[in-house]
TIVO-2410 file (N, C-alpha, C; in nm, 3 decimals):
# residues 169
REC num residu      c1      c2      c3 atome chaine
REC   1      X  -2.897   4.761   2.427     N      A
REC   1      X  -2.843   4.762   2.294    CA      A
REC   1      X  -2.691   4.779   2.297     C      A
REC   2      X  -2.646   4.870   2.385     N      A
REC   2      X  -2.504   4.893   2.398    CA      A
REC   2      X  -2.433   4.766   2.445     C      A
REC   3      X  -2.495   4.692   2.535     N      A
REC   3      X  -2.439   4.568   2.586    CA      A
REC   3      X  -2.429   4.464   2.475     C      A
REC   4      X  -2.531   4.460   2.389     N      A
REC   4      X  -2.530   4.365   2.279    CA      A
REC   4      X  -2.419   4.396   2.180     C      A
REC   5      X  -2.397   4.523   2.153     N      A
REC   5      X  -2.291   4.563   2.061    CA      A
REC   5      X  -2.155   4.528   2.122     C      A
REC   6      X  -2.140   4.555   2.250     N      A
REC   6      X  -2.015   4.522   2.319    CA      A
REC   6      X  -1.989   4.372   2.314     C      A
REC   7      X  -2.092   4.292   2.340     N      A
REC   7      X  -2.078   4.146   2.334    CA      A
REC   7      X  -2.044   4.099   2.192     C      A
REC   8      X  -2.106   4.164   2.094     N      A
REC   8      X  -2.079   4.129   1.955    CA      A
REC   8      X  -1.934   4.161   1.919     C      A
REC   9      X  -1.883   4.274   1.964     N      A
REC   9      X  -1.744   4.313   1.936    CA      A
REC   9      X  -1.649   4.215   2.005     C      A
REC  10      X  -1.677   4.179   2.129     N      A
REC  10      X  -1.592   4.084   2.202    CA      A
REC  10      X  -1.595   3.947   2.135     C      A
REC  11      X  -1.712   3.903   2.095     N      A
REC  11      X  -1.725   3.773   2.026    CA      A
REC  11      X  -1.650   3.775   1.894     C      A
REC  12      X  -1.660   3.886   1.821     N      A
REC  12      X  -1.588   3.899   1.694    CA      A
REC  12      X  -1.438   3.895   1.718     C      A
REC  13      X  -1.394   3.964   1.823     N      A
REC  13      X  -1.252   3.965   1.856    CA      A
REC  13      X  -1.202   3.823   1.887     C      A
REC  14      X  -1.276   3.750   1.971     N      A
REC  14      X  -1.235   3.614   2.005    CA      A
REC  14      X  -1.239   3.522   1.883     C      A
REC  15      X  -1.336   3.541   1.798     N      A
REC  15      X  -1.344   3.462   1.675    CA      A
REC  15      X  -1.224   3.491   1.587     C      A
REC  16      X  -1.190   3.619   1.575     N      A
REC  16      X  -1.075   3.659   1.495    CA      A
REC  16      X  -0.946   3.600   1.552     C      A
REC  17      X  -0.927   3.609   1.682     N      A
REC  17      X  -0.806   3.558   1.747    CA      A
REC  17      X  -0.800   3.406   1.733     C      A
REC  18      X  -0.912   3.337   1.753     N      A
REC  18      X  -0.910   3.192   1.745    CA      A
REC  18      X  -0.886   3.144   1.603     C      A
REC  19      X  -0.930   3.220   1.504     N      A
REC  19      X  -0.908   3.182   1.365    CA      A
REC  19      X  -0.762   3.201   1.325     C      A
REC  20      X  -0.694   3.290   1.390     N      A
REC  20      X  -0.556   3.319   1.357    CA      A
REC  20      X  -0.458   3.229   1.431     C      A
REC  21      X  -0.507   3.137   1.512     N      A
REC  21      X  -0.420   3.049   1.589    CA      A
REC  21      X  -0.341   2.960   1.493     C      A
REC  22      X  -0.216   2.940   1.524     N      A
REC  22      X  -0.131   2.853   1.444    CA      A
REC  22      X  -0.182   2.710   1.457     C      A
REC  23      X  -0.218   2.646   1.345     N      A
REC  23      X  -0.273   2.510   1.351    CA      A
REC  23      X  -0.176   2.410   1.417     C      A
REC  24      X  -0.047   2.435   1.404     N      A
REC  24      X   0.051   2.343   1.462    CA      A
REC  24      X   0.057   2.354   1.613     C      A
REC  25      X  -0.004   2.456   1.668     N      A
REC  25      X  -0.002   2.475   1.813    CA      A
REC  25      X  -0.127   2.420   1.882     C      A
REC  26      X  -0.219   2.366   1.805     N      A
REC  26      X  -0.341   2.312   1.865    CA      A
REC  26      X  -0.310   2.181   1.937     C      A
REC  27      X  -0.384   2.151   2.042     N      A
REC  27      X  -0.362   2.024   2.113    CA      A
REC  27      X  -0.382   1.902   2.022     C      A
REC  28      X  -0.477   1.913   1.930     N      A
REC  28      X  -0.504   1.802   1.839    CA      A
REC  28      X  -0.384   1.776   1.748     C      A
REC  29      X  -0.323   1.884   1.699     N      A
REC  29      X  -0.207   1.868   1.611    CA      A
REC  29      X  -0.089   1.809   1.689     C      A
REC  30      X  -0.068   1.861   1.809     N      A
REC  30      X   0.041   1.809   1.891    CA      A
REC  30      X   0.021   1.661   1.923     C      A
REC  31      X  -0.103   1.621   1.948     N      A
REC  31      X  -0.133   1.480   1.975    CA      A
REC  31      X  -0.105   1.396   1.851     C      A
REC  32      X  -0.138   1.451   1.733     N      A
REC  32      X  -0.113   1.378   1.609    CA      A
REC  32      X   0.037   1.361   1.588     C      A
REC  33      X   0.115   1.463   1.615     N      A
REC  33      X   0.260   1.455   1.600    CA      A
REC  33      X   0.317   1.350   1.695     C      A
REC  34      X   0.267   1.348   1.817     N      A
REC  34      X   0.312   1.247   1.914    CA      A
REC  34      X   0.277   1.107   1.866     C      A
REC  35      X   0.159   1.093   1.811     N      A
REC  35      X   0.119   0.962   1.761    CA      A
REC  35      X   0.204   0.923   1.641     C      A
REC  36      X   0.243   1.019   1.560     N      A
REC  36      X   0.330   0.989   1.446    CA      A
REC  36      X   0.464   0.934   1.495     C      A
REC  37      X   0.514   0.991   1.601     N      A
REC  37      X   0.639   0.941   1.659    CA      A
REC  37      X   0.623   0.796   1.703     C      A
REC  38      X   0.510   0.766   1.765     N      A
REC  38      X   0.481   0.628   1.806    CA      A
REC  38      X   0.473   0.536   1.684     C      A
REC  39      X   0.412   0.584   1.577     N      A
REC  39      X   0.401   0.505   1.454    CA      A
REC  39      X   0.540   0.477   1.397     C      A
REC  40      X   0.627   0.577   1.401     N      A
REC  40      X   0.764   0.557   1.351    CA      A
REC  40      X   0.838   0.454   1.435     C      A
REC  41      X   0.821   0.461   1.567     N      A
REC  41      X   0.885   0.364   1.655    CA      A
REC  41      X   0.833   0.223   1.626     C      A
REC  42      X   0.704   0.212   1.602     N      A
REC  42      X   0.644   0.084   1.568    CA      A
REC  42      X   0.702   0.032   1.436     C      A
REC  43      X   0.719   0.123   1.341     N      A
REC  43      X   0.774   0.085   1.211    CA      A
REC  43      X   0.918   0.035   1.227     C      A
REC  44      X   0.995   0.106   1.307     N      A
REC  44      X   1.134   0.064   1.328    CA      A
REC  44      X   1.141  -0.074   1.393     C      A
REC  45      X   1.049  -0.100   1.484     N      A
REC  45      X   1.042  -0.231   1.549    CA      A
REC  45      X   1.007  -0.338   1.445     C      A
REC  46      X   0.908  -0.308   1.359     N      A
REC  46      X   0.869  -0.403   1.255    CA      A
REC  46      X   0.989  -0.433   1.164     C      A
REC  47      X   1.061  -0.328   1.126     N      A
REC  47      X   1.176  -0.345   1.037    CA      A
REC  47      X   1.284  -0.429   1.103     C      A
REC  48      X   1.310  -0.405   1.231     N      A
REC  48      X   1.411  -0.483   1.302    CA      A
REC  48      X   1.370  -0.631   1.311     C      A
REC  49      X   1.242  -0.654   1.337     N      A
REC  49      X   1.193  -0.792   1.344    CA      A
REC  49      X   1.201  -0.858   1.206     C      A
REC  50      X   1.177  -0.780   1.101     N      A
REC  50      X   1.186  -0.836   0.966    CA      A
REC  50      X   1.331  -0.875   0.936     C      A
REC  51      X   1.424  -0.791   0.975     N      A
REC  51      X   1.565  -0.823   0.953    CA      A
REC  51      X   1.603  -0.951   1.027     C      A
REC  52      X   1.552  -0.967   1.148     N      A
REC  52      X   1.578  -1.089   1.225    CA      A
REC  52      X   1.515  -1.210   1.157     C      A
REC  53      X   1.396  -1.192   1.099     N      A
REC  53      X   1.331  -1.301   1.027    CA      A
REC  53      X   1.414  -1.343   0.907     C      A
REC  54      X   1.469  -1.244   0.836     N      A
REC  54      X   1.554  -1.277   0.720    CA      A
REC  54      X   1.678  -1.354   0.765     C      A
REC  55      X   1.735  -1.313   0.877     N      A
REC  55      X   1.852  -1.386   0.930    CA      A
REC  55      X   1.813  -1.529   0.966     C      A
REC  56      X   1.698  -1.546   1.030     N      A
REC  56      X   1.649  -1.680   1.063    CA      A
REC  56      X   1.632  -1.765   0.938     C      A
REC  57      X   1.580  -1.703   0.833     N      A
REC  57      X   1.557  -1.775   0.708    CA      A
REC  57      X   1.690  -1.821   0.648     C      A
REC  58      X   1.789  -1.734   0.653     N      A
REC  58      X   1.920  -1.770   0.599    CA      A
REC  58      X   1.981  -1.885   0.680     C      A
REC  59      X   1.968  -1.878   0.811     N      A
REC  59      X   2.019  -1.987   0.895    CA      A
REC  59      X   1.946  -2.118   0.864     C      A
REC  60      X   1.815  -2.107   0.841     N      A
REC  60      X   1.735  -2.225   0.810    CA      A
REC  60      X   1.782  -2.287   0.680     C      A
REC  61      X   1.797  -2.206   0.578     N      A
REC  61      X   1.837  -2.261   0.447    CA      A
REC  61      X   1.979  -2.316   0.453     C      A
REC  62      X   2.067  -2.252   0.529     N      A
REC  62      X   2.203  -2.304   0.545    CA      A
REC  62      X   2.201  -2.440   0.614     C      A
REC  63      X   2.119  -2.454   0.717     N      A
REC  63      X   2.110  -2.581   0.790    CA      A
REC  63      X   2.051  -2.690   0.702     C      A
REC  64      X   1.964  -2.653   0.611     N      A
REC  64      X   1.898  -2.752   0.525    CA      A
REC  64      X   1.988  -2.800   0.412     C      A
REC  65      X   2.096  -2.730   0.385     N      A
REC  65      X   2.187  -2.770   0.276    CA      A
REC  65      X   2.246  -2.907   0.301     C      A
REC  66      X   2.261  -2.945   0.428     N      A
REC  66      X   2.321  -3.074   0.462    CA      A
REC  66      X   2.221  -3.189   0.457     C      A
REC  67      X   2.095  -3.158   0.432     N      A
REC  67      X   1.991  -3.260   0.430    CA      A
REC  67      X   1.959  -3.291   0.284     C      A
REC  68      X   1.963  -3.416   0.251     N      A
REC  68      X   1.940  -3.456   0.113    CA      A
REC  68      X   1.792  -3.480   0.085     C      A
REC  69      X   1.741  -3.410  -0.012     N      A
REC  69      X   1.606  -3.434  -0.066    CA      A
REC  69      X   1.498  -3.452   0.041     C      A
REC  70      X   1.496  -3.368   0.139     N      A
REC  70      X   1.392  -3.376   0.242    CA      A
REC  70      X   1.282  -3.276   0.208     C      A
REC  71      X   1.173  -3.328   0.158     N      A
REC  71      X   1.064  -3.242   0.112    CA      A
REC  71      X   0.999  -3.164   0.226     C      A
REC  72      X   0.998  -3.218   0.347     N      A
REC  72      X   0.939  -3.145   0.460    CA      A
REC  72      X   1.016  -3.017   0.489     C      A
REC  73      X   1.147  -3.025   0.484     N      A
REC  73      X   1.228  -2.905   0.508    CA      A
REC  73      X   1.210  -2.804   0.395     C      A
REC  74      X   1.199  -2.852   0.274     N      A
REC  74      X   1.179  -2.762   0.160    CA      A
REC  74      X   1.044  -2.690   0.170     C      A
REC  75      X   0.943  -2.764   0.213     N      A
REC  75      X   0.811  -2.703   0.232    CA      A
REC  75      X   0.818  -2.596   0.341     C      A
REC  76      X   0.888  -2.628   0.448     N      A
REC  76      X   0.904  -2.531   0.557    CA      A
REC  76      X   0.974  -2.406   0.506     C      A
REC  77      X   1.079  -2.424   0.429     N      A
REC  77      X   1.151  -2.309   0.371    CA      A
REC  77      X   1.058  -2.224   0.285     C      A
REC  78      X   0.978  -2.289   0.202     N      A
REC  78      X   0.886  -2.216   0.114    CA      A
REC  78      X   0.782  -2.139   0.195     C      A
REC  79      X   0.728  -2.202   0.298     N      A
REC  79      X   0.631  -2.133   0.384    CA      A
REC  79      X   0.695  -2.011   0.451     C      A
REC  80      X   0.817  -2.028   0.495     N      A
REC  80      X   0.889  -1.920   0.561    CA      A
REC  80      X   0.917  -1.808   0.461     C      A
REC  81      X   0.953  -1.845   0.342     N      A
REC  81      X   0.980  -1.747   0.236    CA      A
REC  81      X   0.854  -1.666   0.204     C      A
REC  82      X   0.740  -1.732   0.200     N      A
REC  82      X   0.613  -1.664   0.174    CA      A
REC  82      X   0.580  -1.565   0.286     C      A
REC  83      X   0.606  -1.605   0.409     N      A
REC  83      X   0.581  -1.515   0.522    CA      A
REC  83      X   0.670  -1.393   0.513     C      A
REC  84      X   0.797  -1.414   0.477     N      A
REC  84      X   0.889  -1.301   0.463    CA      A
REC  84      X   0.841  -1.204   0.356     C      A
REC  85      X   0.795  -1.257   0.244     N      A
REC  85      X   0.746  -1.171   0.135    CA      A
REC  85      X   0.622  -1.092   0.180     C      A
REC  86      X   0.533  -1.158   0.249     N      A
REC  86      X   0.412  -1.092   0.300    CA      A
REC  86      X   0.450  -0.982   0.400     C      A
REC  87      X   0.547  -1.011   0.485     N      A
REC  87      X   0.591  -0.914   0.585    CA      A
REC  87      X   0.660  -0.795   0.518     C      A
REC  88      X   0.736  -0.823   0.415     N      A
REC  88      X   0.804  -0.714   0.343    CA      A
REC  88      X   0.701  -0.621   0.278     C      A
REC  89      X   0.596  -0.677   0.223     N      A
REC  89      X   0.487  -0.596   0.165    CA      A
REC  89      X   0.421  -0.511   0.273     C      A
REC  90      X   0.400  -0.569   0.390     N      A
REC  90      X   0.340  -0.497   0.501    CA      A
REC  90      X   0.428  -0.379   0.542     C      A
REC  91      X   0.556  -0.401   0.551     N      A
REC  91      X   0.647  -0.294   0.591    CA      A
REC  91      X   0.647  -0.182   0.487     C      A
REC  92      X   0.644  -0.218   0.360     N      A
REC  92      X   0.638  -0.116   0.254    CA      A
REC  92      X   0.508  -0.035   0.264     C      A
REC  93      X   0.397  -0.103   0.289     N      A
REC  93      X   0.269  -0.034   0.303    CA      A
REC  93      X   0.270   0.056   0.426     C      A
REC  94      X   0.332   0.010   0.533     N      A
REC  94      X   0.338   0.090   0.655    CA      A
REC  94      X   0.426   0.213   0.634     C      A
REC  95      X   0.532   0.198   0.558     N      A
REC  95      X   0.619   0.312   0.527    CA      A
REC  95      X   0.541   0.417   0.447     C      A
REC  96      X   0.461   0.371   0.352     N      A
REC  96      X   0.377   0.461   0.274    CA      A
REC  96      X   0.277   0.533   0.364     C      A
REC  97      X   0.220   0.461   0.460     N      A
REC  97      X   0.127   0.521   0.555    CA      A
REC  97      X   0.198   0.630   0.636     C      A
REC  98      X   0.319   0.603   0.681     N      A
REC  98      X   0.395   0.703   0.757    CA      A
REC  98      X   0.419   0.829   0.673     C      A
REC  99      X   0.450   0.809   0.546     N      A
REC  99      X   0.473   0.923   0.457    CA      A
REC  99      X   0.345   1.005   0.440     C      A
REC 100      X   0.232   0.937   0.423     N      A
REC 100      X   0.103   1.007   0.412    CA      A
REC 100      X   0.071   1.082   0.541     C      A
REC 101      X   0.105   1.022   0.655     N      A
REC 101      X   0.078   1.084   0.784    CA      A
REC 101      X   0.164   1.208   0.801     C      A
REC 102      X   0.290   1.201   0.760     N      A
REC 102      X   0.379   1.318   0.769    CA      A
REC 102      X   0.327   1.431   0.679     C      A
REC 103      X   0.277   1.393   0.563     N      A
REC 103      X   0.218   1.491   0.471    CA      A
REC 103      X   0.095   1.556   0.532     C      A
REC 104      X   0.016   1.477   0.602     N      A
REC 104      X  -0.103   1.528   0.670    CA      A
REC 104      X  -0.063   1.631   0.775     C      A
REC 105      X   0.042   1.602   0.851     N      A
REC 105      X   0.091   1.696   0.951    CA      A
REC 105      X   0.130   1.829   0.886     C      A
REC 106      X   0.203   1.819   0.776     N      A
REC 106      X   0.249   1.939   0.706    CA      A
REC 106      X   0.131   2.020   0.654     C      A
REC 107      X   0.035   1.952   0.593     N      A
REC 107      X  -0.082   2.022   0.539    CA      A
REC 107      X  -0.159   2.094   0.649     C      A
REC 108      X  -0.173   2.029   0.764     N      A
REC 108      X  -0.248   2.092   0.871    CA      A
REC 108      X  -0.169   2.208   0.931     C      A
REC 109      X  -0.039   2.190   0.950     N      A
REC 109      X   0.044   2.296   1.009    CA      A
REC 109      X   0.046   2.420   0.922     C      A
REC 110      X   0.039   2.401   0.791     N      A
REC 110      X   0.043   2.515   0.698    CA      A
REC 110      X  -0.096   2.578   0.680     C      A
REC 111      X  -0.198   2.514   0.734     N      A
REC 111      X  -0.334   2.566   0.720    CA      A
REC 111      X  -0.400   2.524   0.591     C      A
REC 112      X  -0.336   2.434   0.519     N      A
REC 112      X  -0.392   2.386   0.391    CA      A
REC 112      X  -0.520   2.307   0.411     C      A
REC 113      X  -0.530   2.238   0.526     N      A
REC 113      X  -0.652   2.165   0.558    CA      A
REC 113      X  -0.699   2.206   0.697     C      A
REC 114      X  -0.826   2.187   0.722     N      A
REC 114      X  -0.885   2.228   0.850    CA      A
REC 114      X  -0.859   2.123   0.957     C      A
REC 115      X  -0.887   2.162   1.079     N      A
REC 115      X  -0.874   2.071   1.192    CA      A
REC 115      X  -0.965   1.950   1.174     C      A
REC 116      X  -1.085   1.975   1.126     N      A
REC 116      X  -1.180   1.865   1.107    CA      A
REC 116      X  -1.129   1.767   1.002     C      A
REC 117      X  -1.077   1.820   0.890     N      A
REC 117      X  -1.023   1.733   0.786    CA      A
REC 117      X  -0.903   1.653   0.838     C      A
REC 118      X  -0.817   1.722   0.912     N      A
REC 118      X  -0.699   1.657   0.968    CA      A
REC 118      X  -0.741   1.546   1.064     C      A
REC 119      X  -0.836   1.574   1.150     N      A
REC 119      X  -0.881   1.477   1.248    CA      A
REC 119      X  -0.941   1.354   1.179     C      A
REC 120      X  -1.022   1.378   1.079     N      A
REC 120      X  -1.086   1.267   1.007    CA      A
REC 120      X  -0.980   1.179   0.939     C      A
REC 121      X  -0.887   1.241   0.868     N      A
REC 121      X  -0.783   1.164   0.798    CA      A
REC 121      X  -0.692   1.092   0.898     C      A
REC 122      X  -0.660   1.162   1.007     N      A
REC 122      X  -0.573   1.102   1.108    CA      A
REC 122      X  -0.639   0.979   1.169     C      A
REC 123      X  -0.766   0.988   1.201     N      A
REC 123      X  -0.837   0.873   1.259    CA      A
REC 123      X  -0.837   0.755   1.162     C      A
REC 124      X  -0.857   0.784   1.035     N      A
REC 124      X  -0.855   0.679   0.933    CA      A
REC 124      X  -0.717   0.614   0.925     C      A
REC 125      X  -0.614   0.698   0.926     N      A
REC 125      X  -0.477   0.645   0.920    CA      A
REC 125      X  -0.442   0.568   1.046     C      A
REC 126      X  -0.493   0.612   1.158     N      A
REC 126      X  -0.467   0.542   1.283    CA      A
REC 126      X  -0.528   0.402   1.281     C      A
REC 127      X  -0.649   0.390   1.229     N      A
REC 127      X  -0.713   0.260   1.218    CA      A
REC 127      X  -0.630   0.170   1.125     C      A
REC 128      X  -0.585   0.227   1.014     N      A
REC 128      X  -0.502   0.151   0.919    CA      A
REC 128      X  -0.372   0.105   0.988     C      A
REC 129      X  -0.312   0.194   1.065     N      A
REC 129      X  -0.189   0.160   1.139    CA      A
REC 129      X  -0.215   0.046   1.237     C      A
REC 130      X  -0.324   0.054   1.310     N      A
REC 130      X  -0.357  -0.052   1.407    CA      A
REC 130      X  -0.378  -0.186   1.337     C      A
REC 131      X  -0.444  -0.183   1.220     N      A
REC 131      X  -0.464  -0.306   1.144    CA      A
REC 131      X  -0.330  -0.364   1.098     C      A
REC 132      X  -0.240  -0.274   1.058     N      A
REC 132      X  -0.108  -0.320   1.014    CA      A
REC 132      X  -0.028  -0.378   1.131     C      A
REC 133      X  -0.041  -0.319   1.247     N      A
REC 133      X   0.027  -0.374   1.364    CA      A
REC 133      X  -0.027  -0.513   1.397     C      A
REC 134      X  -0.158  -0.530   1.386     N      A
REC 134      X  -0.218  -0.662   1.411    CA      A
REC 134      X  -0.166  -0.763   1.309     C      A
REC 135      X  -0.163  -0.723   1.183     N      A
REC 135      X  -0.113  -0.812   1.079    CA      A
REC 135      X   0.034  -0.848   1.105     C      A
REC 136      X   0.112  -0.749   1.148     N      A
REC 136      X   0.252  -0.775   1.181    CA      A
REC 136      X   0.263  -0.879   1.293     C      A
REC 137      X   0.182  -0.863   1.396     N      A
REC 137      X   0.185  -0.958   1.507    CA      A
REC 137      X   0.145  -1.098   1.462     C      A
REC 138      X   0.046  -1.106   1.373     N      A
REC 138      X   0.005  -1.236   1.319    CA      A
REC 138      X   0.118  -1.301   1.240     C      A
REC 139      X   0.185  -1.220   1.158     N      A
REC 139      X   0.297  -1.272   1.078    CA      A
REC 139      X   0.411  -1.315   1.169     C      A
REC 140      X   0.440  -1.235   1.271     N      A
REC 140      X   0.548  -1.270   1.364    CA      A
REC 140      X   0.516  -1.401   1.437     C      A
REC 141      X   0.390  -1.421   1.473     N      A
REC 141      X   0.351  -1.546   1.538    CA      A
REC 141      X   0.367  -1.664   1.444     C      A
REC 142      X   0.327  -1.646   1.320     N      A
REC 142      X   0.341  -1.753   1.220    CA      A
REC 142      X   0.490  -1.783   1.196     C      A
REC 143      X   0.571  -1.679   1.192     N      A
REC 143      X   0.716  -1.697   1.176    CA      A
REC 143      X   0.772  -1.781   1.291     C      A
REC 144      X   0.732  -1.748   1.411     N      A
REC 144      X   0.780  -1.820   1.529    CA      A
REC 144      X   0.736  -1.967   1.522     C      A
REC 145      X   0.612  -1.989   1.483     N      A
REC 145      X   0.561  -2.126   1.472    CA      A
REC 145      X   0.642  -2.207   1.372     C      A
REC 146      X   0.667  -2.150   1.255     N      A
REC 146      X   0.741  -2.221   1.151    CA      A
REC 146      X   0.886  -2.245   1.196     C      A
REC 147      X   0.946  -2.146   1.258     N      A
REC 147      X   1.084  -2.161   1.304    CA      A
REC 147      X   1.094  -2.271   1.409     C      A
REC 148      X   1.001  -2.272   1.503     N      A
REC 148      X   1.002  -2.376   1.607    CA      A
REC 148      X   0.978  -2.514   1.545     C      A
REC 149      X   0.889  -2.520   1.447     N      A
REC 149      X   0.861  -2.646   1.379    CA      A
REC 149      X   0.986  -2.696   1.307     C      A
REC 150      X   1.056  -2.606   1.242     N      A
REC 150      X   1.178  -2.644   1.171    CA      A
REC 150      X   1.286  -2.690   1.269     C      A
REC 151      X   1.301  -2.618   1.380     N      A
REC 151      X   1.401  -2.658   1.479    CA      A
REC 151      X   1.369  -2.796   1.537     C      A
REC 152      X   1.242  -2.824   1.556     N      A
REC 152      X   1.201  -2.955   1.606    CA      A
REC 152      X   1.237  -3.063   1.503     C      A
REC 153      X   1.209  -3.037   1.375     N      A
REC 153      X   1.243  -3.134   1.271    CA      A
REC 153      X   1.395  -3.154   1.262     C      A
REC 154      X   1.470  -3.046   1.276     N      A
REC 154      X   1.616  -3.057   1.270    CA      A
REC 154      X   1.668  -3.141   1.386     C      A
REC 155      X   1.611  -3.122   1.504     N      A
REC 155      X   1.651  -3.199   1.622    CA      A
REC 155      X   1.619  -3.347   1.601     C      A
REC 156      X   1.501  -3.374   1.547     N      A
REC 156      X   1.462  -3.513   1.519    CA      A
REC 156      X   1.557  -3.575   1.416     C      A
REC 157      X   1.595  -3.498   1.315     N      A
REC 157      X   1.688  -3.548   1.214    CA      A
REC 157      X   1.823  -3.581   1.277     C      A
REC 158      X   1.868  -3.494   1.368     N      A
REC 158      X   1.996  -3.519   1.435    CA      A
REC 158      X   1.989  -3.645   1.522     C      A
REC 159      X   1.879  -3.658   1.593     N      A
REC 159      X   1.863  -3.777   1.678    CA      A
REC 159      X   1.859  -3.904   1.594     C      A
REC 160      X   1.791  -3.897   1.481     N      A
REC 160      X   1.782  -4.012   1.390    CA      A
REC 160      X   1.920  -4.046   1.335     C      A
REC 161      X   1.997  -3.944   1.299     N      A
REC 161      X   2.132  -3.966   1.246    CA      A
REC 161      X   2.221  -4.025   1.354     C      A
REC 162      X   2.205  -3.978   1.477     N      A
REC 162      X   2.284  -4.031   1.589    CA      A
REC 162      X   2.250  -4.177   1.614     C      A
REC 163      X   2.122  -4.211   1.608     N      A
REC 163      X   2.078  -4.350   1.626    CA      A
REC 163      X   2.137  -4.440   1.517     C      A
REC 164      X   2.132  -4.393   1.393     N      A
REC 164      X   2.184  -4.472   1.281    CA      A
REC 164      X   2.333  -4.493   1.295     C      A
REC 165      X   2.404  -4.391   1.342     N      A
REC 165      X   2.547  -4.403   1.360    CA      A
REC 165      X   2.579  -4.505   1.472     C      A
REC 166      X   2.503  -4.498   1.581     N      A
REC 166      X   2.528  -4.592   1.692    CA      A
REC 166      X   2.484  -4.733   1.655     C      A
REC 167      X   2.384  -4.750   1.568     N      A
REC 167      X   2.341  -4.882   1.524    CA      A
REC 167      X   2.446  -4.947   1.434     C      A
REC 168      X   2.520  -4.866   1.363     N      A
REC 168      X   2.622  -4.919   1.270    CA      A
REC 168      X   2.745  -4.966   1.345     C      A
REC 169      X   2.763  -4.928   1.467     N      A
REC 169      X   2.882  -4.968   1.543    CA      A
REC 169      X   2.870  -5.104   1.598     C      A
***
């Protein structure tokens, strides 16, 4: 009986100590914070690629100004513009996800939510982040395809113009 009481006191002590642990010091919380940093780096990469896409679009439209009434180039511009808008929406949604994730970190660190709640929400947000990264990669691939297609058309237009000039001589 004395041994059982001693074990009960020790178990109670360990339960008390484990309940008083700072939630921000748990391995799960630290892993979540590290993953948040990775998400931020991913977001910064997406934003940089978006800025480059906007620059490409401006170069494309500037190059098309010298072409008279070419519907193929106009269609390419419109497709590119749609991709940029879709990508901009994705970046805004990803920024919102990052904000929600930072809020989750704060709530868990303050003890406002349990480890289980934090883990469940974090896993859900991580899946959402991965889906957004996949969508970003798909958009980036489509951007590259359209840009290459436009460059090919521009080269063909230049070759055609060169041929016409040499035929006139």
